[in-house]
C-alpha positions as CSV (number, residue, x, y, z in Angstrom):
1,M,-26.5,-16.7,44.4
2,I,-23.4,-15.5,46.2
3,E,-24.3,-12.7,48.6
4,E,-21.0,-11.9,50.3
5,I,-17.3,-12.8,49.8
6,H,-14.6,-12.4,52.4
7,I,-10.9,-13.2,51.5
8,E,-7.7,-12.9,53.5
9,N,-4.1,-13.5,52.4
10,F,-4.8,-14.7,48.9
11,K,-2.2,-13.2,46.6
12,A,-2.8,-9.4,46.4
13,L,-6.0,-9.8,48.4
14,K,-4.8,-9.2,51.9
15,S,-8.3,-8.5,53.3
16,I,-11.3,-8.1,51.0
17,D,-15.0,-7.8,51.8
18,L,-17.6,-7.8,49.1
19,I,-21.2,-7.5,50.4
20,E,-24.6,-7.3,48.8
21,L,-23.3,-8.6,45.6
22,P,-25.6,-8.1,42.6
23,Q,-26.6,-10.7,40.0
24,L,-24.0,-9.0,37.7
25,A,-20.8,-7.7,39.1
26,V,-18.3,-5.9,36.9
27,F,-14.8,-5.1,38.1
28,V,-12.6,-2.4,36.6
29,G,-9.1,-1.4,37.4
30,K,-5.6,-0.8,36.0
31,N,-3.3,-3.7,35.2
32,G,-1.8,-5.5,38.2
33,V,-4.3,-4.2,40.8
34,G,-5.8,-7.7,41.6
35,K,-8.6,-8.4,39.2
36,T,-7.0,-11.7,38.2
37,S,-6.4,-12.6,41.9
38,L,-10.1,-12.1,42.6
39,F,-11.1,-14.4,39.7
40,R,-8.5,-17.0,40.7
41,V,-10.2,-17.4,44.1
42,F,-13.1,-19.1,42.2
43,S,-10.8,-21.4,40.2
44,F,-8.7,-22.1,43.3
45,L,-11.7,-23.2,45.4
46,K,-12.9,-25.4,42.5
47,S,-9.5,-27.0,42.2
48,C,-9.4,-27.7,45.9
49,L,-12.8,-29.5,45.5
50,S,-11.9,-31.5,42.5
51,Q,-8.3,-32.4,43.5
52,N,-6.9,-31.4,46.9
53,V,-5.4,-28.3,48.6
54,R,-1.8,-29.2,47.8
55,M,-2.4,-29.6,44.1
56,A,-4.6,-26.5,43.9
57,L,-1.8,-24.4,45.6
58,Q,0.8,-25.8,43.2
59,H,-1.5,-25.0,40.2
60,E,-1.8,-21.4,41.5
61,G,1.7,-20.8,42.8
62,G,4.0,-23.3,41.1
63,F,6.5,-25.5,42.9
64,K,6.5,-23.3,46.1
65,G,2.7,-23.7,46.4
66,F,1.5,-22.0,49.6
67,K,4.4,-19.5,49.7
68,D,3.7,-18.1,46.3
69,V,-0.1,-18.0,46.8
70,V,-0.2,-16.4,50.3
71,T,0.0,-12.6,50.3
72,R,3.6,-11.3,50.3
73,G,4.8,-10.4,53.8
74,V,2.4,-12.8,55.5
75,G,4.1,-15.4,57.7
76,E,3.8,-19.2,57.2
77,S,1.8,-19.4,60.4
78,E,-1.0,-17.4,58.8
79,S,-3.9,-18.9,56.8
80,I,-5.5,-18.2,53.4
81,L,-9.1,-17.6,54.4
82,I,-12.1,-17.7,52.0
83,E,-15.6,-17.2,53.3
84,L,-18.7,-17.2,51.1
85,K,-22.3,-16.4,52.0
86,F,-24.8,-17.7,49.5
87,Y,-28.5,-18.7,49.2
88,L,-29.6,-22.3,48.9
89,I,-33.0,-23.9,48.9
90,I,-33.1,-26.2,51.9
91,A,-36.3,-27.9,53.1
92,S,-38.2,-25.8,50.6
93,K,-36.9,-22.6,52.1
94,K,-34.3,-20.1,50.8
95,R,-31.6,-20.0,53.4
96,L,-28.4,-17.9,53.7
97,V,-25.5,-20.4,54.1
98,T,-22.0,-19.6,55.1
99,Y,-19.0,-21.6,53.9
100,H,-15.7,-20.8,55.7
101,V,-12.3,-22.4,54.9
102,E,-8.8,-21.7,56.2
103,I,-5.8,-23.2,54.4
104,G,-2.3,-23.2,55.9
105,L,0.8,-25.2,56.6
106,D,1.4,-27.9,59.2
107,R,5.0,-29.1,59.3
108,K,5.5,-27.5,55.9
109,R,2.6,-29.4,54.3
110,P,-0.6,-27.7,53.2
111,V,-3.7,-28.6,55.2
112,V,-7.3,-27.5,55.7
113,R,-6.9,-25.9,59.1
114,R,-10.6,-25.2,59.6
115,E,-13.7,-25.8,57.5
116,I,-17.3,-24.8,58.5
117,L,-20.7,-24.9,56.8
118,R,-23.4,-23.2,58.7
119,Y,-26.8,-21.6,58.5
120,K,-29.8,-20.7,60.7
121,R,-32.3,-23.5,61.4
122,A,-34.9,-20.9,62.5
123,A,-35.6,-17.2,62.0
124,Y,-33.8,-16.4,65.2
125,G,-30.7,-17.6,66.9
126,A,-27.1,-18.2,65.9
127,P,-26.2,-20.1,62.7
128,F,-25.8,-23.8,63.4
129,H,-22.6,-25.7,62.3
130,F,-23.6,-28.6,60.1
131,I,-20.0,-29.3,59.1
132,D,-17.1,-28.4,61.4
133,F,-13.7,-29.8,60.6
134,S,-10.1,-29.1,61.6
135,Q,-7.2,-30.8,59.8
136,G,-9.2,-33.7,58.5
137,K,-11.3,-34.5,61.6
138,G,-14.7,-33.2,62.6
139,I,-18.4,-33.6,62.8
140,A,-21.2,-33.5,60.2
141,V,-24.9,-33.4,60.8
142,S,-26.9,-35.9,58.7
143,N,-30.5,-35.1,59.6
144,E,-30.3,-31.3,59.2
145,E,-33.6,-31.1,57.4
146,D,-35.5,-32.4,60.4
147,F,-36.4,-29.0,61.6
148,S,-38.9,-30.4,64.1
149,K,-36.0,-31.5,66.3
150,P,-34.1,-29.1,68.6
151,D,-30.4,-28.7,67.9
152,T,-29.4,-31.0,70.8
153,E,-31.2,-33.9,69.0
154,L,-29.5,-33.6,65.7
155,T,-27.4,-36.6,64.6
156,R,-23.8,-35.6,64.6
157,E,-21.5,-38.1,62.8
158,E,-17.8,-38.1,63.4
159,Q,-16.0,-38.1,60.1
160,A,-12.4,-38.1,58.9
161,V,-10.8,-37.1,55.6
162,N,-7.2,-36.5,54.5
163,P,-6.0,-33.2,56.1
164,D,-5.4,-31.7,52.6
165,V,-8.9,-32.6,51.3
166,L,-12.0,-30.4,51.7
167,A,-14.7,-32.1,53.9
168,I,-17.3,-31.0,51.4
169,S,-15.5,-32.9,48.7
170,S,-16.1,-36.2,50.4
171,L,-19.3,-35.5,52.4
172,G,-20.8,-33.7,49.4
173,Q,-21.0,-37.0,47.6
174,L,-23.2,-38.5,50.3
175,K,-26.8,-37.4,49.9
176,R,-27.6,-37.5,53.6
177,F,-25.5,-34.3,54.0
178,K,-27.9,-32.0,52.2
179,A,-26.1,-28.6,52.6
180,A,-22.7,-30.1,51.7
181,T,-24.1,-31.8,48.6
182,A,-25.8,-28.6,47.5
183,F,-22.7,-26.5,48.0
184,R,-20.5,-29.0,46.2
185,E,-22.9,-29.0,43.2
186,L,-22.8,-25.1,43.3
187,I,-19.0,-25.1,43.0
188,E,-18.9,-27.8,40.4
189,N,-21.3,-25.7,38.3
190,W,-19.1,-22.6,38.5
191,H,-17.5,-21.7,35.1
192,I,-14.4,-19.6,34.8
193,S,-13.9,-18.6,31.2
194,D,-10.3,-18.1,30.0
195,F,-10.9,-18.2,26.3
196,H,-7.9,-18.8,24.0
197,I,-8.5,-18.2,20.3
198,N,-5.7,-20.6,19.2
199,E,-7.1,-23.4,21.1
200,A,-10.6,-22.9,19.7
201,R,-9.4,-22.9,16.1
202,G,-8.9,-26.0,13.9
203,K,-10.0,-29.6,13.8
204,K,-11.0,-31.3,17.0
205,N,-11.7,-34.9,18.1
206,Q,-15.3,-35.9,18.7
207,E,-15.2,-35.8,22.5
208,L,-18.7,-35.0,23.8
209,G,-19.0,-31.3,24.7
210,T,-22.3,-30.0,25.9
211,H,-20.8,-27.0,27.7
212,L,-18.0,-24.7,26.5
213,S,-14.7,-25.5,28.2
214,R,-12.6,-23.0,30.1
215,S,-10.3,-22.4,27.1
216,G,-12.9,-22.9,24.4
217,D,-11.0,-25.8,22.9
218,N,-14.2,-27.8,22.4
219,L,-16.0,-25.0,20.5
220,P,-16.8,-27.2,17.4
221,S,-18.2,-30.0,19.7
222,V,-20.4,-27.6,21.6
223,A,-21.6,-25.9,18.4
224,L,-22.6,-29.3,16.9
225,H,-24.3,-30.3,20.2
226,M,-26.4,-27.1,20.1
227,K,-27.2,-27.5,16.5
228,E,-28.4,-31.1,16.8
229,D,-30.0,-31.0,20.3
230,H,-31.2,-27.4,20.6
231,P,-31.7,-26.1,17.1
232,D,-33.9,-23.2,18.1
233,I,-31.3,-21.9,20.5
234,F,-28.5,-22.4,17.9
235,E,-30.6,-20.5,15.3
236,T,-30.9,-17.6,17.8
237,V,-27.2,-17.6,18.2
238,L,-26.6,-17.6,14.4
239,Q,-29.1,-14.8,13.9
240,K,-27.3,-12.7,16.5
241,V,-23.9,-13.4,14.7
242,R,-25.4,-12.4,11.4
243,E,-26.7,-9.1,12.9
244,R,-23.6,-8.2,14.7
245,V,-20.6,-9.5,12.7
246,P,-20.5,-7.9,9.2
247,G,-20.4,-10.5,6.3
248,I,-21.1,-13.7,8.3
249,S,-24.2,-15.3,6.9
250,D,-24.0,-18.8,8.4
251,I,-21.9,-21.0,10.6
252,E,-21.7,-24.7,10.2
253,A,-20.4,-27.3,12.7
254,K,-19.7,-30.6,11.0
255,I,-17.8,-33.9,11.0
256,S,-15.1,-34.0,8.4
257,E,-14.1,-37.0,6.3
258,D,-11.4,-38.1,8.7
259,G,-13.9,-38.1,11.6
260,S,-12.8,-34.9,13.3
261,L,-15.0,-31.9,14.1
262,L,-14.6,-28.5,12.5
263,I,-16.5,-25.2,12.0
264,R,-17.0,-23.6,8.6
265,Y,-18.1,-20.0,8.2
266,A,-20.1,-18.6,5.2
267,D,-19.5,-15.0,4.0
268,N,-22.0,-13.2,1.7
269,A,-19.1,-12.1,-0.5
270,F,-17.9,-15.6,-1.3
271,Q,-19.6,-18.6,-2.9
272,D,-18.0,-21.3,-0.8
273,P,-17.7,-21.3,3.0
274,F,-14.3,-21.3,4.6
275,F,-12.7,-22.8,7.7
276,D,-12.1,-21.0,11.0
277,F,-8.4,-20.3,10.3
278,N,-9.6,-17.7,7.7
279,V,-11.9,-16.0,10.2
280,S,-11.1,-13.1,12.5
281,D,-10.4,-13.6,16.2
282,G,-13.3,-11.4,17.0
283,T,-15.8,-13.4,15.0
284,I,-14.8,-16.7,16.7
285,K,-14.8,-15.2,20.1
286,M,-18.2,-13.5,19.7
287,F,-19.7,-16.8,18.5
288,A,-18.1,-18.6,21.4
289,Y,-19.5,-16.1,24.0
290,L,-23.0,-16.3,22.5
291,L,-22.9,-20.1,22.7
292,L,-21.8,-19.8,26.3
293,L,-24.4,-17.2,27.2
294,H,-27.2,-19.2,25.6
295,D,-26.3,-22.5,27.2
296,P,-29.6,-24.4,27.8
297,K,-28.3,-25.3,31.3
298,P,-26.6,-22.0,32.4
299,H,-23.9,-22.0,35.0
300,K,-25.0,-20.8,38.4
301,V,-21.8,-18.7,38.6
302,L,-20.0,-17.4,35.5
303,C,-16.6,-15.6,35.7
304,V,-15.2,-13.9,32.6
305,E,-11.9,-11.9,32.6
306,E,-11.5,-9.1,30.0
307,P,-14.0,-10.2,27.4
308,E,-13.0,-7.3,25.2
309,N,-9.7,-8.9,24.0
310,Q,-9.9,-9.6,20.3
311,L,-13.4,-8.0,20.0
312,Y,-14.3,-4.8,18.1
313,P,-15.1,-2.0,20.5
314,E,-18.6,-1.5,19.0
315,L,-19.4,-5.1,20.0
316,M,-18.8,-4.5,23.7
317,T,-22.2,-2.7,24.2
318,I,-24.0,-5.7,22.7
319,L,-21.9,-8.2,24.7
320,A,-22.7,-6.2,27.9
321,E,-26.4,-6.6,27.2
322,E,-26.0,-10.3,26.7
323,F,-24.3,-10.7,30.1
324,Q,-27.1,-8.7,31.7
325,E,-29.7,-11.0,30.1
326,Y,-27.8,-14.1,31.3
327,A,-27.9,-12.6,34.9
328,R,-31.6,-11.8,34.6
329,K,-32.3,-15.5,33.8
330,G,-30.7,-16.5,37.1
331,G,-27.0,-17.0,36.5
332,Q,-24.7,-14.8,38.6
333,V,-22.0,-13.2,36.5
334,F,-18.6,-11.7,37.5
335,V,-16.7,-9.8,34.7
336,S,-13.5,-7.9,34.8
337,T,-12.9,-5.3,32.0
338,H,-11.0,-2.2,30.8
339,S,-13.5,-1.5,28.0
340,P,-15.2,1.9,28.3
341,Q,-17.9,0.7,25.9
342,F,-18.7,-2.2,28.1
343,L,-18.8,-0.1,31.2
344,N,-21.1,2.4,29.6
345,A,-23.7,-0.3,29.2
346,I,-23.6,-1.5,32.8
347,P,-25.9,-0.1,35.6
348,L,-24.3,1.7,38.4
349,E,-25.1,-0.8,41.1
350,S,-23.2,-3.5,39.2
351,L,-19.9,-1.6,39.0
352,F,-16.9,-2.1,41.3
353,L,-13.4,-0.5,41.2
354,I,-10.2,-2.4,42.2
355,E,-7.2,-0.3,43.3
356,K,-3.9,-1.3,44.8
357,D,-2.2,0.6,47.7
358,R,1.2,-0.5,49.0
359,G,0.9,-3.9,47.2
360,V,-2.6,-4.6,48.7
361,S,-5.8,-4.6,46.7
362,R,-9.0,-2.7,47.6
363,I,-12.4,-3.3,46.0
364,M,-15.2,-0.8,46.3
365,P,-18.6,-0.4,44.7
366,F,-19.0,2.7,42.5
367,T,-21.9,3.7,44.7
368,A,-19.4,4.3,47.6
369,D,-17.9,7.3,45.9
370,P,-20.3,10.3,46.1
371,L,-18.6,12.1,43.2
372,V,-18.7,9.2,40.7
373,R,-22.2,8.2,41.8
374,G,-23.4,11.7,41.4
375,Q,-22.0,12.1,37.9
376,I,-23.4,8.8,36.7
377,E,-26.8,9.6,38.2
378,A,-26.7,12.9,36.4
379,G,-26.2,11.2,33.1
380,D,-22.5,10.6,32.6
381,K,-21.3,7.2,31.5
382,A,-19.0,5.1,33.7
383,G,-16.8,4.3,30.7
384,Y,-16.2,7.9,29.8
385,L,-15.3,8.7,33.4
386,W,-12.9,5.8,33.4
387,E,-11.2,7.2,30.2
388,Q,-11.0,10.6,31.7
389,G,-9.2,9.4,34.9
390,M,-12.1,10.3,37.2
391,F,-11.5,7.3,39.4
392,E,-8.2,8.7,40.7
393,G,-8.6,9.2,44.5
394,F,-11.7,7.0,44.5
395,S,-10.8,5.2,47.7
396,R,-10.0,8.4,49.6
397,R,-13.3,10.0,48.7
398,A,-15.3,6.8,49.4
399,N,-13.7,6.5,52.9
400,R,-14.5,10.0,54.0
């Protein structure tokens, strides 16, 4: 679980600190205030891991790369900084691990200026650096789990990687570097959902799909996998669709005569089932989210931006309950939304407001504003307060 996030100079996020993050964190704010920037941090870090820093910057900022990703007004000598504090099980103990990475330019080329992975070996004392790299060179400790040895006797290996490659990308593939391996696996297990209805519709090839993709383009494959390998879970999903989407009595994932995959939906009002191009966007999206949230191997971190798009407002309360259930089972969830119905169903401690002041984003928990906190504790709903414009002046009140 991610406990804290610190970000500097990433798009609209000039300097952001999120501490004591809950299992479910829901972010609300007007368009253009930085909600997307926050969620892009996760996909950016995952791209850095799976490819390299140069390609990740180009994916985020286009041809200019670093110049279009770094916060406007920040000089090229500055760095994009991302620091995460998260819990990992190391040597049978739950430990708070810090990952720190700084990305900048060296002779106009993007490099990893500094990369550190650290945690405390004992209850007291300063965190120990198990990975410490600068521009492709550094040290990594390979016997970190030997807690019987003092720090001075740990085995420090000098290692080298390409300057634009994360050390955890290379070292995380070597089992002797335990914390690097665990953190790499954590990032690889992150899922950022950017569901596109048009990509989810229609016939698909039979590529294996056990987890829903970012865009949802493998929806038929995942549905077929769930139906064949996890029939009880698939039936639970179908039952929820029947209860929540009027008219839908059944959903069938099958292989067509030409060998492609497709989904057919049955409606109580019609004798024959019909293909997904005759089904509403909301029905398909609700089905996809339910498959995602009932994954037999849930993602450790799940990010979903504006799930209300294409969904009926009355379904948002139900979807909020599904996200909370997913979080209770151990997956950490980050959601951005404008939906009052969704906000009404979320507990106070899970709600965060994003505002922008002079081009720079600020993120604050609802609990930081005594006025909003007091009204919600008195029985008002967050969504209704959002509709009424009660969050105007939030940051000024919270900072008093």
